[in-house]
N, CA, C and O atoms as CSV, one atom per row, in Angstrom:
chain,resi,resn,atom,element,x,y,z
A,1,MET,N,N,2.348,28.730,-56.111
A,1,MET,CA,C,2.454,27.595,-57.011
A,1,MET,C,C,3.118,27.982,-58.332
A,1,MET,O,O,3.863,27.190,-58.909
A,2,GLY,N,N,2.852,29.179,-58.804
A,2,GLY,CA,C,3.408,29.617,-60.086
A,2,GLY,C,C,4.863,30.028,-60.009
A,2,GLY,O,O,5.523,30.198,-61.034
A,3,PHE,N,N,5.369,30.189,-58.779
A,3,PHE,CA,C,6.760,30.591,-58.613
A,3,PHE,C,C,7.605,29.497,-57.961
A,3,PHE,O,O,8.628,29.095,-58.516
A,4,ILE,N,N,7.193,29.017,-56.803
A,4,ILE,CA,C,8.015,28.084,-56.026
A,4,ILE,C,C,8.155,26.730,-56.715
A,4,ILE,O,O,9.270,26.237,-56.883
A,5,VAL,N,N,7.054,26.132,-57.109
A,5,VAL,CA,C,7.110,24.803,-57.730
A,5,VAL,C,C,7.952,24.820,-59.009
A,5,VAL,O,O,8.809,23.950,-59.165
A,6,PRO,N,N,7.750,25.769,-59.929
A,6,PRO,CA,C,8.606,25.781,-61.120
A,6,PRO,C,C,10.088,25.944,-60.794
A,6,PRO,O,O,10.935,25.335,-61.448
A,7,TRP,N,N,10.407,26.754,-59.796
A,7,TRP,CA,C,11.818,26.974,-59.497
A,7,TRP,C,C,12.456,25.795,-58.780
A,7,TRP,O,O,13.683,25.715,-58.720
A,8,ILE,N,N,11.671,24.883,-58.240
A,8,ILE,CA,C,12.244,23.621,-57.754
A,8,ILE,C,C,12.860,22.888,-58.942
A,8,ILE,O,O,13.991,22.407,-58.875
A,9,PHE,N,N,12.092,22.814,-60.033
A,9,PHE,CA,C,12.599,22.193,-61.262
A,9,PHE,C,C,13.681,23.055,-61.907
A,9,PHE,O,O,14.648,22.537,-62.465
A,10,GLY,N,N,13.511,24.365,-61.826
A,10,GLY,CA,C,14.511,25.278,-62.370
A,10,GLY,C,C,15.851,25.131,-61.662
A,10,GLY,O,O,16.904,25.217,-62.293
A,11,PHE,N,N,15.811,24.911,-60.350
A,11,PHE,CA,C,17.041,24.726,-59.590
A,11,PHE,C,C,17.727,23.420,-59.992
A,11,PHE,O,O,18.953,23.363,-60.086
A,12,ILE,N,N,16.941,22.382,-60.229
A,12,ILE,CA,C,17.507,21.110,-60.701
A,12,ILE,C,C,18.190,21.318,-62.049
A,12,ILE,O,O,19.298,20.831,-62.273
A,13,LEU,N,N,17.526,22.041,-62.942
A,13,LEU,CA,C,18.127,22.341,-64.247
A,13,LEU,C,C,19.370,23.203,-64.072
A,13,LEU,O,O,20.370,22.997,-64.760
A,14,TYR,N,N,19.317,24.158,-63.165
A,14,TYR,CA,C,20.466,25.024,-62.898
A,14,TYR,C,C,21.680,24.211,-62.463
A,14,TYR,O,O,22.805,24.506,-62.866
A,15,LYS,N,N,21.456,23.190,-61.643
A,15,LYS,CA,C,22.559,22.338,-61.192
A,15,LYS,C,C,23.177,21.569,-62.359
A,15,LYS,O,O,24.377,21.292,-62.357
A,16,LYS,N,N,22.359,21.225,-63.355
A,16,LYS,CA,C,22.849,20.480,-64.524
A,16,LYS,C,C,23.464,21.398,-65.570
A,16,LYS,O,O,24.541,21.122,-66.099
A,17,GLU,N,N,22.770,22.493,-65.864
A,17,GLU,CA,C,23.145,23.401,-66.956
A,17,GLU,C,C,22.887,24.852,-66.542
A,17,GLU,O,O,21.945,25.488,-67.015
A,18,SER,N,N,23.728,25.353,-65.666
A,18,SER,CA,C,23.506,26.706,-65.133
A,18,SER,C,C,23.516,27.770,-66.229
A,18,SER,O,O,22.762,28.740,-66.148
A,19,ILE,N,N,24.349,27.606,-67.241
A,19,ILE,CA,C,24.451,28.622,-68.293
A,19,ILE,C,C,23.124,28.799,-69.026
A,19,ILE,O,O,22.761,29.913,-69.402
A,20,ILE,N,N,22.412,27.714,-69.224
A,20,ILE,CA,C,21.114,27.808,-69.908
A,20,ILE,C,C,20.140,28.627,-69.066
A,20,ILE,O,O,19.476,29.527,-69.579
A,21,VAL,N,N,20.057,28.317,-67.790
A,21,VAL,CA,C,19.124,29.045,-66.923
A,21,VAL,C,C,19.527,30.514,-66.816
A,21,VAL,O,O,18.677,31.403,-66.879
A,22,LEU,N,N,20.827,30.765,-66.655
A,22,LEU,CA,C,21.285,32.151,-66.512
A,22,LEU,C,C,21.033,32.986,-67.767
A,22,LEU,O,O,20.767,34.184,-67.665
A,23,LEU,N,N,21.112,32.375,-68.935
A,23,LEU,CA,C,20.923,33.122,-70.181
A,23,LEU,C,C,19.470,33.148,-70.661
A,23,LEU,O,O,19.046,34.131,-71.269
A,24,ILE,N,N,18.712,32.103,-70.401
A,24,ILE,CA,C,17.377,31.985,-70.982
A,24,ILE,C,C,16.271,32.457,-70.036
A,24,ILE,O,O,15.291,33.041,-70.497
A,25,ALA,N,N,16.398,32.224,-68.737
A,25,ALA,CA,C,15.349,32.651,-67.805
A,25,ALA,C,C,15.038,34.154,-67.919
A,25,ALA,O,O,13.864,34.523,-67.910
A,26,PRO,N,N,16.045,35.030,-68.025
A,26,PRO,CA,C,15.710,36.461,-68.141
A,26,PRO,C,C,14.899,36.805,-69.398
A,26,PRO,O,O,13.997,37.641,-69.333
A,27,ILE,N,N,15.203,36.180,-70.530
A,27,ILE,CA,C,14.408,36.468,-71.725
A,27,ILE,C,C,13.015,35.861,-71.575
A,27,ILE,O,O,12.035,36.427,-72.061
A,28,GLY,N,N,12.924,34.707,-70.900
A,28,GLY,CA,C,11.609,34.124,-70.621
A,28,GLY,C,C,10.763,35.052,-69.765
A,28,GLY,O,O,9.567,35.213,-70.006
A,29,MET,N,N,11.385,35.656,-68.772
A,29,MET,CA,C,10.682,36.621,-67.925
A,29,MET,C,C,10.253,37.839,-68.734
A,29,MET,O,O,9.122,38.310,-68.611
A,30,THR,N,N,11.151,38.337,-69.549
A,30,THR,CA,C,10.865,39.533,-70.335
A,30,THR,C,C,9.681,39.303,-71.267
A,30,THR,O,O,8.759,40.117,-71.325
A,31,VAL,N,N,9.712,38.197,-71.988
A,31,VAL,CA,C,8.621,37.888,-72.919
A,31,VAL,C,C,7.312,37.718,-72.151
A,31,VAL,O,O,6.276,38.224,-72.582
A,32,SER,N,N,7.347,37.016,-71.026
A,32,SER,CA,C,6.107,36.807,-70.274
A,32,SER,C,C,5.571,38.107,-69.683
A,32,SER,O,O,4.361,38.331,-69.670
A,33,PHE,N,N,6.464,38.963,-69.194
A,33,PHE,CA,C,6.003,40.261,-68.686
A,33,PHE,C,C,5.329,41.064,-69.800
A,33,PHE,O,O,4.269,41.650,-69.579
A,34,ILE,N,N,5.918,41.099,-70.974
A,34,ILE,CA,C,5.346,41.871,-72.081
A,34,ILE,C,C,3.983,41.312,-72.474
A,34,ILE,O,O,3.006,42.056,-72.569
A,35,LEU,N,N,3.917,40.000,-72.701
A,35,LEU,CA,C,2.646,39.403,-73.130
A,35,LEU,C,C,1.579,39.483,-72.048
A,35,LEU,O,O,0.422,39.775,-72.352
A,36,ASN,N,N,1.939,39.233,-70.797
A,36,ASN,CA,C,0.935,39.287,-69.729
A,36,ASN,C,C,0.503,40.713,-69.406
A,36,ASN,O,O,-0.641,40.936,-69.012
A,37,GLU,N,N,1.393,41.669,-69.564
A,37,GLU,CA,C,0.984,43.063,-69.364
A,37,GLU,C,C,-0.056,43.456,-70.413
A,37,GLU,O,O,-1.076,44.069,-70.096
A,38,TRP,N,N,0.215,43.099,-71.641
A,38,TRP,CA,C,-0.728,43.360,-72.732
A,38,TRP,C,C,-2.023,42.577,-72.508
A,38,TRP,O,O,-3.117,43.135,-72.590
A,39,GLY,N,N,-1.888,41.295,-72.226
A,39,GLY,CA,C,-3.059,40.430,-72.109
A,39,GLY,C,C,-3.954,40.749,-70.933
A,39,GLY,O,O,-5.178,40.721,-71.062
A,40,THR,N,N,-3.360,41.055,-69.775
A,40,THR,CA,C,-4.204,41.327,-68.608
A,40,THR,C,C,-4.941,42.658,-68.743
A,40,THR,O,O,-5.913,42.902,-68.029
A,41,ASN,N,N,-4.498,43.492,-69.627
A,41,ASN,CA,C,-5.220,44.743,-69.860
A,41,ASN,C,C,-6.359,44.593,-70.854
A,41,ASN,O,O,-7.297,45.390,-70.844
A,42,TYR,N,N,-6.291,43.574,-71.720
A,42,TYR,CA,C,-7.275,43.475,-72.785
A,42,TYR,C,C,-7.980,42.128,-72.927
A,42,TYR,O,O,-9.093,42.086,-73.452
A,43,PHE,N,N,-7.377,41.025,-72.480
A,43,PHE,CA,C,-7.929,39.730,-72.857
A,43,PHE,C,C,-8.084,38.697,-71.747
A,43,PHE,O,O,-8.959,37.839,-71.864
A,44,TRP,N,N,-7.302,38.725,-70.695
A,44,TRP,CA,C,-7.429,37.691,-69.666
A,44,TRP,C,C,-7.088,38.244,-68.302
A,44,TRP,O,O,-6.504,39.318,-68.162
A,45,GLN,N,N,-7.472,37.472,-67.301
A,45,GLN,CA,C,-7.202,37.827,-65.913
A,45,GLN,C,C,-6.903,36.558,-65.129
A,45,GLN,O,O,-7.593,35.550,-65.281
A,46,PHE,N,N,-5.873,36.611,-64.291
A,46,PHE,CA,C,-5.524,35.501,-63.415
A,46,PHE,C,C,-6.082,35.755,-62.021
A,46,PHE,O,O,-6.268,36.903,-61.617
A,47,GLU,N,N,-6.345,34.684,-61.297
A,47,GLU,CA,C,-6.696,34.777,-59.882
A,47,GLU,C,C,-5.416,34.694,-59.072
A,47,GLU,O,O,-4.504,33.990,-59.504
A,48,PRO,N,N,-5.278,35.341,-57.961
A,48,PRO,CA,C,-6.218,36.299,-57.388
A,48,PRO,C,C,-6.156,37.625,-58.132
A,48,PRO,O,O,-5.152,37.947,-58.767
A,49,ILE,N,N,-7.216,38.373,-58.048
A,49,ILE,CA,C,-7.305,39.653,-58.745
A,49,ILE,C,C,-6.893,40.765,-57.789
A,49,ILE,O,O,-7.413,40.881,-56.679
A,50,PHE,N,N,-5.957,41.571,-58.244
A,50,PHE,CA,C,-5.504,42.737,-57.492
A,50,PHE,C,C,-5.936,44.003,-58.230
A,50,PHE,O,O,-6.320,43.950,-59.398
A,51,ARG,N,N,-5.871,45.118,-57.550
A,51,ARG,CA,C,-6.215,46.378,-58.206
A,51,ARG,C,C,-5.310,46.602,-59.411
A,51,ARG,O,O,-5.770,47.039,-60.465
A,52,ASN,N,N,-4.029,46.303,-59.257
A,52,ASN,CA,C,-3.096,46.307,-60.379
A,52,ASN,C,C,-3.133,44.905,-60.975
A,52,ASN,O,O,-2.522,43.983,-60.434
A,53,ARG,N,N,-3.844,44.741,-62.084
A,53,ARG,CA,C,-4.091,43.413,-62.660
A,53,ARG,C,C,-2.829,42.631,-62.971
A,53,ARG,O,O,-2.819,41.405,-62.866
A,54,SER,N,N,-1.768,43.319,-63.351
A,54,SER,CA,C,-0.554,42.604,-63.743
A,54,SER,C,C,0.119,41.904,-62.560
A,54,SER,O,O,0.933,41.006,-62.772
A,55,LEU,N,N,-0.196,42.286,-61.334
A,55,LEU,CA,C,0.372,41.605,-60.172
A,55,LEU,C,C,-0.082,40.152,-60.083
A,55,LEU,O,O,0.634,39.314,-59.534
A,56,SER,N,N,-1.250,39.847,-60.611
A,56,SER,CA,C,-1.749,38.481,-60.571
A,56,SER,C,C,-0.856,37.527,-61.352
A,56,SER,O,O,-0.758,36.348,-61.009
A,57,ALA,N,N,-0.207,38.024,-62.393
A,57,ALA,CA,C,0.659,37.198,-63.233
A,57,ALA,C,C,2.105,37.177,-62.740
A,57,ALA,O,O,2.929,36.451,-63.297
A,58,LEU,N,N,2.427,37.948,-61.719
A,58,LEU,CA,C,3.811,38.074,-61.272
A,58,LEU,C,C,4.476,36.734,-60.933
A,58,LEU,O,O,5.593,36.493,-61.390
A,59,PRO,N,N,3.837,35.852,-60.153
A,59,PRO,CA,C,4.501,34.566,-59.866
A,59,PRO,C,C,4.767,33.752,-61.135
A,59,PRO,O,O,5.795,33.082,-61.241
A,60,LEU,N,N,3.855,33.810,-62.083
A,60,LEU,CA,C,4.050,33.090,-63.345
A,60,LEU,C,C,5.161,33.735,-64.165
A,60,LEU,O,O,5.979,33.036,-64.764
A,61,ASN,N,N,5.193,35.051,-64.192
A,61,ASN,CA,C,6.230,35.775,-64.946
A,61,ASN,C,C,7.629,35.520,-64.388
A,61,ASN,O,O,8.604,35.492,-65.139
A,62,LEU,N,N,7.724,35.337,-63.088
A,62,LEU,CA,C,9.019,35.126,-62.449
A,62,LEU,C,C,9.362,33.658,-62.244
A,62,LEU,O,O,10.507,33.332,-61.932
A,63,GLY,N,N,8.391,32.769,-62.415
A,63,GLY,CA,C,8.624,31.355,-62.148
A,63,GLY,C,C,8.311,30.438,-63.305
A,63,GLY,O,O,9.218,29.929,-63.964
A,64,PHE,N,N,7.051,30.227,-63.555
A,64,PHE,CA,C,6.599,29.236,-64.522
A,64,PHE,C,C,7.174,29.466,-65.921
A,64,PHE,O,O,7.756,28.553,-66.507
A,65,TYR,N,N,7.017,30.655,-66.449
A,65,TYR,CA,C,7.428,30.938,-67.829
A,65,TYR,C,C,8.953,30.940,-68.033
A,65,TYR,O,O,9.419,30.360,-69.014
A,66,PRO,N,N,9.744,31.563,-67.157
A,66,PRO,CA,C,11.193,31.499,-67.379
A,66,PRO,C,C,11.763,30.090,-67.210
A,66,PRO,O,O,12.715,29.723,-67.898
A,67,VAL,N,N,11.193,29.307,-66.308
A,67,VAL,CA,C,11.669,27.937,-66.147
A,67,VAL,C,C,11.320,27.114,-67.384
A,67,VAL,O,O,12.149,26.342,-67.866
A,68,LEU,N,N,10.104,27.272,-67.903
A,68,LEU,CA,C,9.744,26.565,-69.134
A,68,LEU,C,C,10.627,26.989,-70.303
A,68,LEU,O,O,11.036,26.149,-71.104
A,69,ALA,N,N,10.921,28.267,-70.407
A,69,ALA,CA,C,11.801,28.751,-71.475
A,69,ALA,C,C,13.181,28.105,-71.359
A,69,ALA,O,O,13.784,27.733,-72.366
A,70,SER,N,N,13.674,27.973,-70.140
A,70,SER,CA,C,14.973,27.335,-69.925
A,70,SER,C,C,14.937,25.866,-70.324
A,70,SER,O,O,15.882,25.362,-70.933
A,71,PHE,N,N,13.861,25.183,-69.987
A,71,PHE,CA,C,13.731,23.780,-70.372
A,71,PHE,C,C,13.594,23.627,-71.889
A,71,PHE,O,O,14.089,22.653,-72.457
A,72,LEU,N,N,12.937,24.563,-72.538
A,72,LEU,CA,C,12.832,24.523,-73.994
A,72,LEU,C,C,14.227,24.485,-74.622
A,72,LEU,O,O,14.509,23.645,-75.478
A,73,VAL,N,N,15.079,25.383,-74.197
A,73,VAL,CA,C,16.433,25.450,-74.753
A,73,VAL,C,C,17.252,24.233,-74.317
A,73,VAL,O,O,18.044,23.709,-75.101
A,74,TYR,N,N,17.070,23.784,-73.088
A,74,TYR,CA,C,17.775,22.585,-72.622
A,74,TYR,C,C,17.441,21.390,-73.514
A,74,TYR,O,O,18.340,20.675,-73.957
A,75,PHE,N,N,16.160,21.173,-73.775
A,75,PHE,CA,C,15.758,20.051,-74.626
A,75,PHE,C,C,16.284,20.211,-76.051
A,75,PHE,O,O,16.628,19.223,-76.700
A,76,LYS,N,N,16.346,21.432,-76.533
A,76,LYS,CA,C,16.872,21.668,-77.875
A,76,LYS,C,C,18.352,21.317,-77.936
A,76,LYS,O,O,18.800,20.679,-78.889
A,77,ILE,N,N,19.106,21.725,-76.938
A,77,ILE,CA,C,20.550,21.502,-76.943
A,77,ILE,C,C,20.902,20.057,-76.570
A,77,ILE,O,O,21.635,19.388,-77.298
A,78,LYS,N,N,20.391,19.592,-75.465
A,78,LYS,CA,C,20.837,18.319,-74.898
A,78,LYS,C,C,20.109,17.107,-75.455
A,78,LYS,O,O,20.702,16.035,-75.575
A,79,LYS,N,N,18.862,17.255,-75.791
A,79,LYS,CA,C,18.077,16.103,-76.258
A,79,LYS,C,C,17.920,16.087,-77.766
A,79,LYS,O,O,17.423,15.119,-78.342
A,80,ARG,N,N,18.347,17.164,-78.396
A,80,ARG,CA,C,18.308,17.286,-79.864
A,80,ARG,C,C,16.930,16.969,-80.455
A,80,ARG,O,O,16.808,16.229,-81.431
A,81,VAL,N,N,15.922,17.536,-79.849
A,81,VAL,CA,C,14.547,17.390,-80.336
A,81,VAL,C,C,14.364,18.322,-81.520
A,81,VAL,O,O,14.879,19.440,-81.512
A,82,LYS,N,N,13.641,17.880,-82.533
A,82,LYS,CA,C,13.373,18.733,-83.696
A,82,LYS,C,C,12.634,19.985,-83.234
A,82,LYS,O,O,11.746,19.933,-82.383
A,83,THR,N,N,13.027,21.095,-83.817
A,83,THR,CA,C,12.503,22.396,-83.391
A,83,THR,C,C,10.985,22.459,-83.468
A,83,THR,O,O,10.343,22.887,-82.508
A,84,PHE,N,N,10.398,22.046,-84.579
A,84,PHE,CA,C,8.942,22.106,-84.733
A,84,PHE,C,C,8.247,21.292,-83.652
A,84,PHE,O,O,7.290,21.764,-83.037
A,85,VAL,N,N,8.714,20.093,-83.422
A,85,VAL,CA,C,8.116,19.213,-82.405
A,85,VAL,C,C,8.252,19.847,-81.026
A,85,VAL,O,O,7.305,19.850,-80.240
A,86,LEU,N,N,9.416,20.374,-80.740
A,86,LEU,CA,C,9.678,21.004,-79.454
A,86,LEU,C,C,8.743,22.198,-79.218
A,86,LEU,O,O,8.135,22.322,-78.154
A,87,LEU,N,N,8.640,23.069,-80.222
A,87,LEU,CA,C,7.779,24.250,-80.079
A,87,LEU,C,C,6.316,23.853,-79.899
A,87,LEU,O,O,5.617,24.428,-79.064
A,88,ILE,N,N,5.853,22.883,-80.669
A,88,ILE,CA,C,4.455,22.451,-80.559
A,88,ILE,C,C,4.202,21.787,-79.210
A,88,ILE,O,O,3.181,22.053,-78.576
A,89,CYS,N,N,5.115,20.927,-78.762
A,89,CYS,CA,C,4.926,20.252,-77.469
A,89,CYS,C,C,4.885,21.250,-76.308
A,89,CYS,O,O,4.019,21.156,-75.438
A,90,PHE,N,N,5.814,22.196,-76.294
A,90,PHE,CA,C,5.817,23.186,-75.222
A,90,PHE,C,C,4.576,24.072,-75.290
A,90,PHE,O,O,4.002,24.420,-74.259
A,91,THR,N,N,4.168,24.434,-76.494
A,91,THR,CA,C,2.968,25.257,-76.658
A,91,THR,C,C,1.727,24.504,-76.193
A,91,THR,O,O,0.884,25.070,-75.497
A,92,LEU,N,N,1.611,23.247,-76.566
A,92,LEU,CA,C,0.465,22.436,-76.131
A,92,LEU,C,C,0.461,22.244,-74.615
A,92,LEU,O,O,-0.590,22.333,-73.980
A,93,PHE,N,N,1.625,21.983,-74.039
A,93,PHE,CA,C,1.708,21.809,-72.588
A,93,PHE,C,C,1.260,23.076,-71.866
A,93,PHE,O,O,0.435,23.017,-70.955
A,94,THR,N,N,1.801,24.215,-72.273
A,94,THR,CA,C,1.485,25.472,-71.605
A,94,THR,C,C,0.024,25.855,-71.816
A,94,THR,O,O,-0.636,26.332,-70.892
A,95,THR,N,N,-0.478,25.648,-73.023
A,95,THR,CA,C,-1.891,25.919,-73.303
A,95,THR,C,C,-2.777,24.997,-72.476
A,95,THR,O,O,-3.791,25.432,-71.931
A,96,GLY,N,N,-2.399,23.730,-72.383
A,96,GLY,CA,C,-3.159,22.782,-71.564
A,96,GLY,C,C,-3.161,23.174,-70.100
A,96,GLY,O,O,-4.182,23.056,-69.421
A,97,PHE,N,N,-2.016,23.641,-69.610
A,97,PHE,CA,C,-1.922,24.095,-68.225
A,97,PHE,C,C,-2.869,25.272,-67.989
A,97,PHE,O,O,-3.555,25.335,-66.969
A,98,GLU,N,N,-2.898,26.199,-68.940
A,98,GLU,CA,C,-3.815,27.335,-68.805
A,98,GLU,C,C,-5.260,26.887,-68.941
A,98,GLU,O,O,-6.147,27.428,-68.280
A,99,GLY,N,N,-5.501,25.896,-69.801
A,99,GLY,CA,C,-6.849,25.349,-69.932
A,99,GLY,C,C,-7.353,24.780,-68.618
A,99,GLY,O,O,-8.532,24.920,-68.290
A,100,ILE,N,N,-6.470,24.139,-67.864
A,100,ILE,CA,C,-6.837,23.637,-66.535
A,100,ILE,C,C,-7.189,24.811,-65.627
A,100,ILE,O,O,-8.147,24.744,-64.856
A,101,GLY,N,N,-6.404,25.893,-65.722
A,101,GLY,CA,C,-6.715,27.100,-64.960
A,101,GLY,C,C,-8.074,27.671,-65.321
A,101,GLY,O,O,-8.794,28.166,-64.453
A,102,LEU,N,N,-8.429,27.604,-66.593
A,102,LEU,CA,C,-9.766,28.047,-67.031
A,102,LEU,C,C,-10.860,27.205,-66.395
A,102,LEU,O,O,-11.851,27.730,-65.888
A,103,ILE,N,N,-10.668,25.895,-66.430
A,103,ILE,CA,C,-11.669,24.980,-65.876
A,103,ILE,C,C,-11.889,25.231,-64.390
A,103,ILE,O,O,-13.022,25.187,-63.911
A,104,PHE,N,N,-10.811,25.493,-63.664
A,104,PHE,CA,C,-10.915,25.707,-62.223
A,104,PHE,C,C,-11.151,27.167,-61.836
A,104,PHE,O,O,-11.138,27.501,-60.652
A,105,GLY,N,N,-11.367,28.041,-62.828
A,105,GLY,CA,C,-11.695,29.426,-62.551
A,105,GLY,C,C,-10.524,30.285,-62.108
A,105,GLY,O,O,-10.735,31.348,-61.525
A,106,LYS,N,N,-9.300,29.857,-62.365
A,106,LYS,CA,C,-8.113,30.648,-62.008
A,106,LYS,C,C,-7.706,31.601,-63.120
A,106,LYS,O,O,-6.891,32.500,-62.912
A,107,VAL,N,N,-8.276,31.400,-64.299
A,107,VAL,CA,C,-8.039,32.264,-65.452
A,107,VAL,C,C,-9.392,32.599,-66.045
A,107,VAL,O,O,-10.273,31.744,-66.128
A,108,GLU,N,N,-9.554,33.840,-66.453
A,108,GLU,CA,C,-10.801,34.276,-67.088
A,108,GLU,C,C,-10.448,35.016,-68.374
A,108,GLU,O,O,-9.543,35.850,-68.391
A,109,TYR,N,N,-11.164,34.706,-69.445
A,109,TYR,CA,C,-10.972,35.386,-70.724
A,109,TYR,C,C,-12.093,36.388,-70.952
A,109,TYR,O,O,-13.216,36.194,-70.484
A,110,PHE,N,N,-11.785,37.459,-71.670
A,110,PHE,CA,C,-12.795,38.438,-72.064
A,110,PHE,C,C,-12.394,39.067,-73.384
A,110,PHE,O,O,-11.303,38.801,-73.887
A,111,ASN,N,N,-13.257,39.898,-73.955
A,111,ASN,CA,C,-13.045,40.542,-75.260
A,111,ASN,C,C,-12.758,39.521,-76.358
A,111,ASN,O,O,-11.838,39.698,-77.156
A,112,THR,N,N,-13.530,38.482,-76.390
A,112,THR,CA,C,-13.498,37.405,-77.398
A,112,THR,C,C,-12.218,36.566,-77.384
A,112,THR,O,O,-11.991,35.789,-78.311
A,113,TRP,N,N,-11.383,36.703,-76.358
A,113,TRP,CA,C,-10.191,35.857,-76.271
A,113,TRP,C,C,-10.627,34.417,-76.042
A,113,TRP,O,O,-11.661,34.171,-75.420
A,114,ASN,N,N,-9.844,33.463,-76.541
A,114,ASN,CA,C,-10.178,32.049,-76.365
A,114,ASN,C,C,-8.899,31.221,-76.301
A,114,ASN,O,O,-7.792,31.754,-76.382
A,115,ILE,N,N,-9.071,29.923,-76.157
A,115,ILE,CA,C,-7.930,29.016,-75.996
A,115,ILE,C,C,-7.063,28.967,-77.263
A,115,ILE,O,O,-5.867,28.691,-77.177
A,116,ILE,N,N,-7.644,29.227,-78.419
A,116,ILE,CA,C,-6.858,29.269,-79.662
A,116,ILE,C,C,-5.925,30.474,-79.641
A,116,ILE,O,O,-4.764,30.371,-80.037
A,117,GLY,N,N,-6.430,31.616,-79.180
A,117,GLY,CA,C,-5.575,32.795,-79.014
A,117,GLY,C,C,-4.456,32.531,-78.020
A,117,GLY,O,O,-3.326,32.986,-78.198
A,118,THR,N,N,-4.788,31.791,-76.974
A,118,THR,CA,C,-3.785,31.411,-75.984
A,118,THR,C,C,-2.698,30.562,-76.629
A,118,THR,O,O,-1.510,30.808,-76.424
A,119,PHE,N,N,-3.104,29.563,-77.411
A,119,PHE,CA,C,-2.148,28.699,-78.101
A,119,PHE,C,C,-1.219,29.536,-78.987
A,119,PHE,O,O,-0.002,29.350,-78.967
A,120,ILE,N,N,-1.790,30.442,-79.750
A,120,ILE,CA,C,-0.999,31.272,-80.658
A,120,ILE,C,C,-0.054,32.172,-79.872
A,120,ILE,O,O,1.100,32.343,-80.266
A,121,SER,N,N,-0.519,32.748,-78.770
A,121,SER,CA,C,0.353,33.634,-77.992
A,121,SER,C,C,1.517,32.862,-77.376
A,121,SER,O,O,2.638,33.369,-77.324
A,122,TYR,N,N,1.263,31.645,-76.911
A,122,TYR,CA,C,2.366,30.831,-76.378
A,122,TYR,C,C,3.320,30.413,-77.489
A,122,TYR,O,O,4.534,30.397,-77.290
A,123,LEU,N,N,2.788,30.079,-78.641
A,123,LEU,CA,C,3.648,29.701,-79.759
A,123,LEU,C,C,4.559,30.870,-80.144
A,123,LEU,O,O,5.752,30.677,-80.378
A,124,ILE,N,N,4.003,32.067,-80.209
A,124,ILE,CA,C,4.810,33.257,-80.514
A,124,ILE,C,C,5.886,33.454,-79.453
A,124,ILE,O,O,7.036,33.750,-79.778
A,125,ALA,N,N,5.514,33.289,-78.185
A,125,ALA,CA,C,6.488,33.455,-77.100
A,125,ALA,C,C,7.630,32.451,-77.238
A,125,ALA,O,O,8.798,32.813,-77.092
A,126,TYR,N,N,7.299,31.200,-77.517
A,126,TYR,CA,C,8.341,30.185,-77.648
A,126,TYR,C,C,9.183,30.398,-78.905
A,126,TYR,O,O,10.374,30.085,-78.903
A,127,ILE,N,N,8.602,30.913,-79.953
A,127,ILE,CA,C,9.379,31.236,-81.155
A,127,ILE,C,C,10.372,32.359,-80.844
A,127,ILE,O,O,11.510,32.326,-81.313
A,128,ILE,N,N,9.953,33.339,-80.067
A,128,ILE,CA,C,10.858,34.423,-79.651
A,128,ILE,C,C,12.009,33.852,-78.813
A,128,ILE,O,O,13.169,34.208,-79.023
A,129,ILE,N,N,11.689,32.976,-77.874
A,129,ILE,CA,C,12.718,32.352,-77.037
A,129,ILE,C,C,13.689,31.560,-77.912
A,129,ILE,O,O,14.906,31.645,-77.743
A,130,TYR,N,N,13.134,30.790,-78.846
A,130,TYR,CA,C,13.983,30.001,-79.743
A,130,TYR,C,C,14.857,30.924,-80.603
A,130,TYR,O,O,16.037,30.640,-80.813
A,131,GLY,N,N,14.288,32.017,-81.095
A,131,GLY,CA,C,15.062,32.978,-81.879
A,131,GLY,C,C,16.202,33.568,-81.071
A,131,GLY,O,O,17.302,33.757,-81.591
A,132,TYR,N,N,15.950,33.858,-79.810
A,132,TYR,CA,C,17.000,34.377,-78.925
A,132,TYR,C,C,18.093,33.325,-78.739
A,132,TYR,O,O,19.282,33.645,-78.770
A,133,TYR,N,N,17.691,32.085,-78.547
A,133,TYR,CA,C,18.660,30.985,-78.445
A,133,TYR,C,C,19.522,30.920,-79.704
A,133,TYR,O,O,20.738,30.757,-79.604
A,134,ARG,N,N,18.919,31.044,-80.886
A,134,ARG,CA,C,19.676,30.992,-82.148
A,134,ARG,C,C,20.682,32.148,-82.229
A,134,ARG,O,O,21.787,31.971,-82.740
A,135,ILE,N,N,20.306,33.315,-81.732
A,135,ILE,CA,C,21.237,34.450,-81.694
A,135,ILE,C,C,22.416,34.124,-80.779
A,135,ILE,O,O,23.562,34.424,-81.112
A,136,LEU,N,N,22.138,33.513,-79.629
A,136,LEU,CA,C,23.217,33.122,-78.710
A,136,LEU,C,C,24.145,32.094,-79.361
A,136,LEU,O,O,25.357,32.132,-79.150
A,137,VAL,N,N,23.584,31.183,-80.146
A,137,VAL,CA,C,24.396,30.196,-80.868
A,137,VAL,C,C,25.240,30.896,-81.927
A,137,VAL,O,O,26.427,30.606,-82.073
A,138,LYS,N,N,24.633,31.808,-82.657
A,138,LYS,CA,C,25.339,32.532,-83.722
A,138,LYS,C,C,26.550,33.274,-83.165
A,138,LYS,O,O,27.601,33.337,-83.803
A,139,HIS,N,N,26.389,33.828,-81.981
A,139,HIS,CA,C,27.477,34.572,-81.353
A,139,HIS,C,C,28.343,33.698,-80.459
A,139,HIS,O,O,29.166,34.190,-79.687
A,140,GLN,N,N,28.141,32.399,-80.579
A,140,GLN,CA,C,28.927,31.387,-79.868
A,140,GLN,C,C,28.887,31.527,-78.350
A,140,GLN,O,O,29.851,31.203,-77.657
A,141,VAL,N,N,27.762,32.013,-77.851
A,141,VAL,CA,C,27.553,32.081,-76.414
A,141,VAL,C,C,27.043,30.728,-75.913
A,141,VAL,O,O,27.440,30.259,-74.846
A,142,LEU,N,N,26.168,30.118,-76.691
A,142,LEU,CA,C,25.678,28.753,-76.447
A,142,LEU,C,C,26.043,27.877,-77.626
A,142,LEU,O,O,26.237,28.353,-78.745
A,143,LYS,N,N,26.130,26.583,-77.352
A,143,LYS,CA,C,26.402,25.630,-78.426
A,143,LYS,C,C,25.105,25.131,-79.023
A,143,LYS,O,O,24.068,25.101,-78.360
A,144,ASN,N,N,25.176,24.739,-80.284
A,144,ASN,CA,C,24.006,24.232,-80.992
A,144,ASN,C,C,23.689,22.819,-80.583
A,144,ASN,O,O,22.730,22.232,-81.083
């Protein structure tokens, strides 16, 4: 679910704006791998649980997060949504999605981690993605 379903939408976006997916999905993956590697060692765990904890986040790292990162930039470029609104909406959506995972027992927090920490970590991730997009604009790789 964390890989196939997001990439159905990612493929639709790719057909519309392949350059966005090709440039943004890899940074989305990179940021998610870094944050989930750190987080699964100290603060949260996804189901199913494997001996190597980071494997549980692999479908999300390769699917859900890079596709969302691509849509973030797509909405910024094509829909001209204000940056603050865009970052907050994506952060709330992703936090809400994880909150549903908490309710259904697919995500577990430990070491005092909570949904507020989750919100902040997603906000930081999206700010990094947005910063990368701004660098691509500065170097005229993507249009503003």
